[in-house]
Phi, psi and omega in degrees: 000313190297308186303330182270342183274130179261335181224169181294327177298318174296319179295319178293323179296317180295316183294326182296326177303328185262334188247344181293162179277335182260146173243125177264110182275135166283107185308323178295319178296320176298311183299319183282323191250337179256078181262169178295344179282336183262350184308298185298322181297316178297322177292318175295320177300321180294316179302315180297319185289348174297338180282341189279147175273105188283002175273352180234103179312314181301326175291322176299311180303314185293318180292316181302311181297327183287326174297312183296326184288316179302324180272352182070034181248164169248170185299323182303326186284337184244341183300313182297315174301317175294317179301317180291318178302317184286316194242343181091355181215189184254002182238128177193168174303182182304137188303317186283332178295311182290328177294317180298312182298321178287329180085166185306310185294315180293319181300307177303314173304313180296318182293324182289323175296321175302319176297315181299316179295324180292335176286346179092000000 
């Protein structure tokens, strides 16, 4: 958050994106990345991430990567749908950084909402 914020107002606005209750979704990103193909994947990922210690970024990454390995996927295939679910758009700081910053409850709720939106 800090490097892009030039003022405290900028910092507060940026923090709301990750800590607020509402997510403003970029409709183009939703159409492109939250598809019926990603709905079940996001739901399963949320279930798996319940095992992660969200106080440790490396643990989030380990659980996430274990899920990818089990599914035979790479990060590139899943990162953008997860990013859109978490932030509403396709641009953000590192995925595991924002997940650790947001915390377990908000992160899982947003991924599940992304899965719901992906189902149509």
